[in-house]
C-alpha positions in Angstrom: -65.1 -20.0 3.7 -66.0 -23.7 3.7 -65.0 -25.9 0.8 -65.5 -29.4 -0.4 -62.1 -29.4 -2.1 -59.7 -31.5 0.0 -56.7 -29.3 -0.6 -58.6 -26.2 0.4 -60.2 -27.8 3.4 -56.8 -29.2 4.6 -55.1 -25.9 4.1 -57.7 -24.0 6.1 -57.4 -26.6 8.9 -53.6 -26.4 9.0 -53.8 -22.6 9.1 -56.3 -22.7 12.0 -54.0 -25.1 13.9 -51.2 -22.6 13.4 -53.3 -19.7 14.6 -53.5 -18.1 11.2 -56.5 -16.7 9.4 -56.5 -16.6 5.6 -56.4 -13.0 4.3 -56.5 -14.1 0.7 -57.0 -17.5 -0.9 -56.3 -18.5 -4.5 -57.1 -21.8 -6.2 -54.3 -23.1 -8.4 -54.2 -25.7 -11.1 -51.5 -28.1 -12.1 -50.6 -29.9 -15.3 -50.8 -28.7 -18.9 -54.6 -28.8 -19.1 -55.5 -26.7 -16.1 -56.4 -29.0 -13.3 -56.9 -32.5 -14.9 -54.0 -33.7 -12.7 -55.3 -32.0 -9.5 -55.7 -28.6 -8.0 -54.3 -26.8 -5.1 -54.6 -23.6 -3.1 -52.4 -20.7 -2.1 -53.2 -18.6 0.9 -51.8 -15.6 2.6 -52.0 -15.3 6.4 -50.7 -12.6 8.6 -47.3 -14.3 9.1 -47.0 -16.9 6.3 -47.7 -17.9 2.7 -49.3 -21.3 2.6 -49.6 -23.9 -0.2 -51.7 -27.0 -0.4 -51.3 -29.3 -3.4 -52.5 -32.9 -4.2 -50.3 -35.9 -3.8 -50.5 -39.1 -5.8 -51.5 -41.1 -2.7 -53.1 -39.8 0.5 -54.3 -36.3 1.3 -53.0 -33.0 0.1 -49.5 -31.8 1.1 -49.5 -28.5 3.0 -46.5 -26.2 3.4 -45.9 -22.7 4.5 -43.1 -20.1 4.4 -42.8 -17.0 6.5 -43.7 -13.8 4.7 -40.2 -12.5 5.4 -39.0 -15.2 2.8 -41.5 -13.9 0.2 -40.3 -11.4 -2.3 -42.2 -10.1 -5.3 -45.6 -11.4 -6.2 -47.1 -10.8 -9.6 -49.6 -12.1 -12.1 -49.8 -12.2 -15.9 -52.0 -13.8 -18.6 -51.0 -17.3 -19.4 -51.2 -18.6 -22.9 -52.9 -21.8 -23.7 -52.2 -24.2 -26.5 -54.8 -22.4 -28.6 -53.6 -18.9 -27.8 -55.2 -16.5 -25.3 -57.6 -17.5 -22.6 -55.3 -19.8 -20.7 -56.1 -18.3 -17.3 -53.5 -16.4 -15.3 -50.0 -17.3 -14.0 -49.0 -16.1 -10.6 -45.3 -15.8 -9.7 -44.2 -15.8 -6.1 -40.5 -15.3 -5.3 -39.5 -17.3 -2.3 -36.0 -17.0 -1.0 -34.9 -15.5 -4.3 -36.5 -18.4 -6.4 -39.5 -17.7 -8.6 -42.3 -20.2 -8.1 -45.1 -20.2 -10.8 -48.7 -21.3 -10.3 -51.5 -21.3 -12.8 -55.1 -20.3 -11.9 -58.4 -20.0 -13.6 -59.7 -17.7 -10.9 -61.2 -14.4 -12.1 -58.7 -11.6 -12.7 -60.1 -9.5 -9.8 -59.5 -12.4 -7.3 -56.0 -12.9 -8.6 -55.2 -9.1 -8.3 -56.6 -9.1 -4.8 -54.4 -12.1 -3.9 -51.3 -10.3 -5.3 -52.2 -7.1 -3.5 -52.6 -8.8 -0.1 -49.5 -11.0 -0.6 -47.4 -7.9 -1.6 -48.7 -5.8 1.2 -48.0 -8.4 4.0 -44.5 -9.3 3.1 
């Protein structure tokens, strides 16, 4: 599970430092054009949900929340400016607040991420 993406590599390193193994990993995009302003990563471990996202300066920012703080996890098609085909939007409820992330990952990968995140909360 090696990656040349800085956010992905930083996330995996921080998870390892915390004794976590990623059970599911999902690349996410930011910005209105799907990644032109940077990309990040969501990961589910046995005890926490992890997020790595780029910062304007320096390396990626990495954060985690215990799975006990994670509520519903779902995915749906995201519309692009030209209609369908805009990838998928993943919604993760953390402490009652919905957080939304866009991804261009294949639907099967997104569904697996949602299944693992939902099962381990």
